[in-house]
C-alpha positions as CSV (number, residue, x, y, z in Angstrom):
1,M,0.1,-0.1,0.1
2,G,1.1,3.7,-0.7
3,M,1.4,6.2,1.7
4,P,-1.7,8.1,1.5
5,T,-1.2,12.2,1.5
6,L,-3.2,14.6,3.7
7,S,-3.2,18.0,3.1
8,V,-3.2,20.1,6.3
9,Q,-2.9,23.5,7.6
10,A,-1.4,25.3,10.3
11,R,-3.9,26.2,13.2
12,S,-4.8,29.5,14.6
13,T,-5.0,28.7,19.1
14,S,-7.5,32.2,18.5
15,E,-10.0,29.6,16.9
16,T,-11.8,27.1,19.4
17,P,-11.9,23.4,18.2
18,R,-16.0,23.7,18.3
19,N,-16.1,26.4,16.0
20,L,-13.5,24.4,13.4
21,R,-16.1,21.4,14.2
22,A,-18.8,23.2,12.9
23,K,-17.0,24.3,9.6
24,N,-16.1,20.7,8.8
25,T,-12.9,21.1,9.8
26,V,-11.1,18.6,12.2
27,P,-8.6,20.3,15.0
28,C,-5.0,18.2,14.9
29,V,-1.5,18.0,16.7
30,V,1.9,16.9,14.9
31,Y,5.2,16.3,17.1
32,G,7.9,13.6,17.4
33,N,11.2,13.2,15.4
34,E,12.7,16.3,17.1
35,M,9.7,18.6,15.8
36,K,7.7,20.9,18.1
37,N,4.5,20.5,19.0
38,T,2.4,22.1,16.0
39,A,-1.2,22.7,16.3
40,I,-2.7,21.6,12.4
41,Q,-6.5,21.3,11.2
42,C,-7.9,19.6,7.9
43,D,-10.7,19.1,5.7
44,Y,-12.7,16.0,7.6
45,N,-14.1,14.2,4.3
46,Q,-10.3,13.8,3.5
47,L,-9.4,13.1,7.0
48,F,-12.3,10.4,7.2
49,K,-10.8,8.6,3.3
50,V,-7.4,9.0,4.7
51,Y,-7.9,7.3,8.2
52,V,-10.5,4.2,6.5
53,K,-7.4,3.8,4.2
54,A,-4.5,3.8,6.2
55,G,-5.8,3.2,10.0
56,A,-3.2,3.6,12.6
57,S,-0.9,0.9,11.3
58,T,-0.1,2.6,7.5
59,L,2.5,5.7,7.2
60,I,0.4,9.3,6.3
61,E,2.3,12.0,4.4
62,L,1.0,15.1,6.1
63,D,1.6,17.9,3.6
64,V,1.8,21.1,5.9
65,E,1.6,23.8,3.7
66,G,4.3,22.5,0.9
67,K,6.3,20.6,3.9
68,K,6.0,16.9,3.4
69,V,5.9,15.3,6.8
70,P,5.2,11.1,7.0
71,S,3.5,10.7,9.9
72,L,1.1,8.0,12.0
73,V,-2.2,8.4,13.8
74,H,-0.8,8.3,17.4
75,D,-4.1,8.7,19.1
76,I,-7.7,9.5,17.7
77,E,-10.6,10.8,19.4
78,F,-14.3,10.2,18.6
79,D,-17.6,12.3,19.7
80,P,-19.2,9.6,22.1
81,I,-22.5,11.0,20.3
82,S,-22.0,11.7,16.8
83,G,-19.1,9.2,16.4
84,R,-17.6,11.7,14.1
85,I,-13.8,11.9,14.3
86,A,-12.9,14.9,16.6
87,H,-9.0,15.3,17.0
88,V,-6.0,13.3,16.1
89,D,-2.7,13.4,17.3
90,F,0.0,12.7,14.7
91,Y,3.3,11.4,15.3
92,A,6.0,12.5,12.9
93,V,8.6,9.7,12.1
94,N,12.5,9.4,11.1
95,M,12.3,7.2,8.2
96,K,15.9,6.0,9.5
97,K,14.8,4.9,12.9
98,K,13.2,1.9,13.9
99,I,9.6,2.2,15.2
100,E,7.1,0.6,17.3
101,A,3.7,0.2,16.2
102,K,0.5,-2.0,16.9
103,V,-0.4,-3.9,13.6
104,P,-3.8,-5.7,13.2
105,V,-4.0,-9.3,12.4
106,R,-5.7,-10.2,9.2
107,I,-7.0,-13.9,9.1
108,T,-6.9,-15.8,5.7
109,G,-7.5,-19.7,4.8
110,V,-10.5,-21.7,5.9
111,S,-10.2,-24.2,9.1
112,P,-11.3,-27.8,8.2
113,A,-12.8,-27.7,12.4
114,V,-14.7,-24.9,11.6
115,K,-16.1,-26.0,8.2
116,E,-16.8,-29.4,8.3
117,E,-17.0,-29.5,12.1
118,A,-18.8,-26.4,12.9
119,G,-15.8,-25.6,15.1
120,V,-16.1,-22.1,16.7
121,L,-13.0,-19.8,15.4
122,V,-11.3,-18.1,18.4
123,I,-9.0,-15.0,17.8
124,V,-7.3,-14.6,20.9
125,R,-4.9,-12.3,19.8
126,D,-6.2,-9.4,17.1
127,H,-2.7,-7.3,16.8
128,F,1.0,-7.8,17.1
129,T,3.5,-4.9,18.2
130,V,5.9,-4.1,15.8
131,H,9.7,-3.1,15.2
132,C,10.8,-2.0,11.9
133,L,12.0,1.0,9.8
134,P,9.0,3.3,8.6
135,A,9.6,1.9,5.4
136,D,8.6,-1.8,6.3
137,L,5.8,-1.1,8.2
138,P,2.8,-3.4,7.3
139,H,-0.6,-2.3,7.1
140,D,-1.9,-5.9,8.7
141,I,-0.1,-9.4,9.6
142,E,-1.6,-12.2,7.6
143,V,-2.4,-15.7,10.1
144,N,-3.4,-18.6,7.9
145,I,-5.7,-20.8,9.6
146,D,-5.7,-23.8,7.1
147,S,-3.7,-25.7,9.4
148,L,-6.8,-25.8,12.3
149,K,-7.9,-29.2,11.3
150,A,-9.1,-30.6,14.9
151,F,-10.6,-28.8,17.7
152,R,-7.8,-27.5,20.1
153,D,-5.8,-26.7,17.0
154,T,-4.3,-23.3,17.7
155,V,-1.8,-21.2,15.5
156,L,1.2,-19.9,17.8
157,A,3.2,-16.2,17.7
158,G,6.0,-18.1,16.4
159,A,4.5,-19.6,13.6
160,V,3.5,-16.5,11.9
161,T,5.3,-15.6,8.7
162,L,6.6,-12.0,9.2
163,P,6.9,-9.6,6.2
164,P,10.7,-8.6,5.7
165,G,12.4,-6.4,8.0
166,V,9.9,-6.9,10.8
167,T,9.7,-8.4,14.5
168,I,7.0,-8.8,17.0
169,E,7.3,-8.6,20.7
170,E,4.6,-11.3,21.2
171,S,6.7,-14.6,22.7
172,P,6.5,-17.2,19.8
173,E,4.3,-19.2,22.0
174,E,1.2,-16.9,22.8
175,V,-1.8,-18.3,20.9
176,V,-3.1,-16.3,18.3
177,V,-6.0,-18.6,17.0
178,T,-7.8,-21.2,18.3
179,V,-10.9,-23.6,17.4
180,Q,-13.3,-24.6,20.1
181,E,-15.8,-27.1,19.8
182,P,-19.4,-26.1,19.4
183,R,-21.4,-25.2,22.2
184,K,-24.2,-27.8,23.2
185,E,-27.7,-26.6,23.8
186,E,-28.9,-27.1,27.6
187,V,-31.8,-29.7,27.9
188,V,-34.3,-29.0,30.3
189,E,-35.2,-31.6,32.9
190,P,-39.2,-32.0,34.0
191,V,-39.7,-30.8,37.5
192,V,-41.1,-33.5,40.1
193,A,-42.7,-32.3,43.1
194,E,-40.9,-33.1,46.2
195,G,-41.9,-36.5,47.6
196,A,-43.8,-37.6,44.5
197,V,-43.3,-41.1,42.7
198,E,-42.5,-40.5,38.7
199,G,-45.5,-42.2,36.8
200,A,-47.6,-42.4,39.8
201,A,-51.3,-41.0,39.2
202,P,-52.4,-38.1,41.8
203,V,-54.1,-39.3,45.0
204,E,-57.6,-38.7,45.5
205,G,-57.9,-34.5,46.0
206,A,-54.3,-34.0,45.7
207,E,-54.8,-32.6,42.6
208,A,-57.3,-30.6,43.5
209,A,-55.6,-29.3,46.5
210,A,-52.4,-28.8,43.9
211,T,-55.0,-26.4,41.8
212,G,-56.6,-24.6,44.9
213,A,-59.8,-26.1,44.3
214,K,-62.2,-27.5,46.7
215,P,-62.6,-31.2,47.1
216,A,-66.1,-32.3,46.5
217,A,-68.5,-32.5,49.5
218,E,-69.8,-35.7,50.7
219,A,-72.9,-37.3,48.7
220,K,-76.9,-36.4,50.9
221,P,-79.8,-38.1,50.1
222,A,-81.8,-36.6,48.1
223,A,-84.8,-34.8,49.5
224,G,-87.7,-37.0,50.8
225,A,-86.0,-40.0,50.8
226,K,-85.5,-41.7,54.3
227,A,-82.1,-42.4,55.4
228,P,-81.2,-45.9,56.2
229,S,-81.6,-47.2,59.8
230,K,-78.9,-48.7,61.9
231,K,-81.2,-51.3,62.5
232,E,-81.6,-52.2,59.1
């Protein structure tokens, strides 16, 4: 990926950041590489396009009123309500000195354990901390998952192929991605009342008691009928 260019202008500290944002302009600052903190500003739409392309892991060439300054996005602030970019810190780099940067992981290939066994792919590490010259800084680092053929298979950091001139801080034994078994659905067992015998019919009156109904009254002789005497 080539280095995208972003045109910026010197920013007057007399104008508030709120006023700049109202004009679709983003207040920024650039520093580093023996460069003093310099307040700058840029058009929102241009900045957004460049950031979507470059992110925080690709060099951006700042055109500061004709002066070319290769830089990285060191910090970016978003508006908590609108989600728009509110402020950016750019770090000017020395192209002859190694830098440290966080580079995202890009998953490639197909895991047989996922495709054929319905395994769950778990990305344990989504970025690497790299050291390299600015010109060698990759946009992302590829992690191939073709080797994940069974549950609990893993890809370790030491097995990842790195671009020329790039080293990472992570231990070679650190897990980058793995495959887990699919989760099983829980079976809900029927609730049996305490003391009840499975399969037994309810005792007479128990069903009514359970539902709150009153048991039927004892049968009475019909009106006018003579009740049997004890002698009979």
